[in-house]
C-alpha positions in Angstrom: 147.4 60.2 80.0 148.5 60.8 76.5 148.9 64.3 75.1 145.8 65.8 73.7 144.9 65.0 70.1 145.6 68.7 68.9 149.3 68.2 70.0 150.3 65.7 67.5 152.4 68.3 65.5 154.0 69.4 68.7 154.8 65.9 69.7 156.4 65.1 66.5 158.6 68.2 66.4 159.5 67.6 70.1 160.9 64.2 69.5 164.1 65.0 67.4 165.3 61.8 68.4 162.9 60.1 65.9 162.0 60.6 62.4 158.7 62.3 61.7 157.1 59.0 60.8 158.4 57.2 63.9 157.2 60.1 66.2 153.7 60.1 64.4 153.6 56.2 65.0 154.6 56.6 68.6 151.9 59.2 69.2 149.3 56.8 67.8 150.5 54.0 69.9 150.1 56.3 73.0 146.7 57.4 71.9 145.7 53.7 71.3 147.0 52.4 74.7 145.0 55.1 76.5 141.8 54.3 74.7 142.3 50.7 75.6 142.8 51.8 79.4 139.6 53.7 79.3 137.9 50.6 77.9 139.3 48.4 80.6 137.9 50.9 83.3 134.5 51.1 81.7 134.3 47.3 81.3 135.8 46.7 84.9 134.0 44.0 86.9 133.9 44.9 90.6 134.7 42.1 93.0 133.7 42.6 96.4 133.4 39.0 97.6 136.7 38.9 99.5 137.4 41.0 102.4 140.9 40.7 103.6 140.8 41.2 107.4 143.5 42.8 109.5 144.8 40.1 111.9 147.0 42.1 114.1 144.7 44.6 115.9 141.2 43.6 115.5 139.0 44.1 118.3 135.7 42.6 117.5 134.4 40.1 115.0 134.5 36.4 114.2 135.7 34.4 111.4 135.4 36.0 107.9 132.8 34.0 106.1 134.5 34.6 102.6 138.0 33.9 103.3 138.1 31.8 106.6 140.5 34.0 108.3 139.9 34.1 112.0 141.6 37.5 113.1 143.8 37.8 116.2 142.0 39.7 118.9 143.2 42.4 121.2 140.6 41.3 123.7 143.2 39.1 125.2 145.0 42.2 126.5 143.2 43.4 129.7 143.6 47.1 128.6 141.4 46.4 125.5 139.1 43.6 126.9 137.4 46.4 129.0 135.8 47.5 125.6 134.4 44.1 124.9 130.9 45.2 125.9 131.0 48.3 123.8 132.3 46.3 120.7 129.4 43.9 121.1 126.8 47.0 121.2 128.6 48.3 118.1 128.1 45.1 116.3 124.5 44.6 117.4 123.6 48.1 117.2 121.9 49.9 114.3 125.1 51.6 113.3 123.1 54.8 112.1 125.2 57.1 110.2 126.0 60.4 112.1 124.8 63.7 110.6 127.6 65.8 110.5 127.1 69.6 109.9 129.6 69.8 107.2 128.6 73.6 106.3 130.0 74.8 109.8 133.5 73.4 109.2 136.2 76.0 108.2 138.0 74.8 105.0 141.6 75.5 104.3 141.9 73.1 101.3 140.9 73.0 97.8 137.7 70.7 98.1 134.8 70.5 100.3 133.2 67.7 102.1 129.6 66.9 101.3 127.2 65.2 103.8 125.6 62.0 102.5 122.2 63.6 102.4 123.5 66.1 99.8 124.4 63.3 97.4 122.5 62.1 94.5 121.9 58.4 94.1 125.1 56.4 94.8 125.1 54.8 91.1 125.6 58.4 89.7 128.7 58.4 91.7 130.0 55.1 90.3 128.9 56.3 86.8 131.0 59.5 87.2 128.0 61.5 86.6 128.5 64.0 89.5 129.0 67.7 88.9 131.5 67.7 91.5 134.7 65.8 92.5 134.2 62.9 94.8 137.3 61.2 96.2 135.4 58.6 97.9 133.0 58.2 101.1 133.4 58.4 104.8 130.9 56.9 107.3 130.8 57.3 111.0 128.5 55.1 113.3 126.9 56.6 116.3 128.8 56.9 119.4 128.6 54.1 121.9 129.5 54.7 125.5 129.5 53.0 128.8 130.5 55.1 131.9 134.1 56.2 131.0 134.6 54.1 127.9 133.4 54.9 124.4 133.7 53.8 120.8 132.9 54.9 117.5 133.2 53.2 114.0 134.1 54.7 110.8 134.9 53.3 107.3 136.5 54.9 104.1 135.5 53.8 100.6 137.7 55.0 97.8 136.2 53.2 94.8 132.9 51.5 94.0 132.8 49.3 97.2 135.6 46.9 96.8 138.4 48.9 98.3 138.4 50.6 101.7 139.0 50.2 105.2 137.2 50.2 108.6 138.4 51.5 111.8 137.1 51.4 115.4 138.2 54.4 117.7 138.4 53.6 121.4 137.9 56.6 123.8 138.2 56.8 127.5 137.0 59.9 129.6 139.7 61.2 131.7 139.1 64.0 134.1 135.7 64.6 132.4 137.0 64.9 128.8 136.9 62.2 126.1 140.3 61.2 124.9 141.2 58.7 121.9 142.7 55.6 123.6 143.5 53.8 120.4 142.3 53.5 116.7 142.2 49.9 115.5 142.0 48.6 111.8 139.1 46.3 111.6 139.1 45.3 108.0 141.0 46.3 104.7 139.6 45.5 101.2 
């Protein structure tokens, strides 16, 4: 980002390696470059037509309809193939978003999380019209379980929909308690 416009004089005085005219010209070039950057961002065309799939730790799914990549599957490994039924349920299920009670969380950081039902329409997020800082969106599917195995899917989007990742978390119940068996990258965009 450039120095604020009111700092032109300060910038000129600071650059004692340049003449006054050279420093003034440099300040103008920095301002112009930043203005062009803002125009590029404002006119950016989002391209979500291609999803690049992870090909080394993907559990479920078939060939990508956009890119033609058929991911390698961990289902060939017996310790992962036991999750096949749950992976199919997850793909065919309703994938309802979980309602997470964010108000009950204890926050130690600077920013708070908001539940999806607290957000105004999505296009307001994209236009930057929100009255709070949004660093992206996180979605969780409902929990799928079958006897002592379980899985949940979550995805993280950090811009308008064309950059993010999706993960499948595999759980197993050991001595009555759910523990994470593995977290698998499903897709990355």
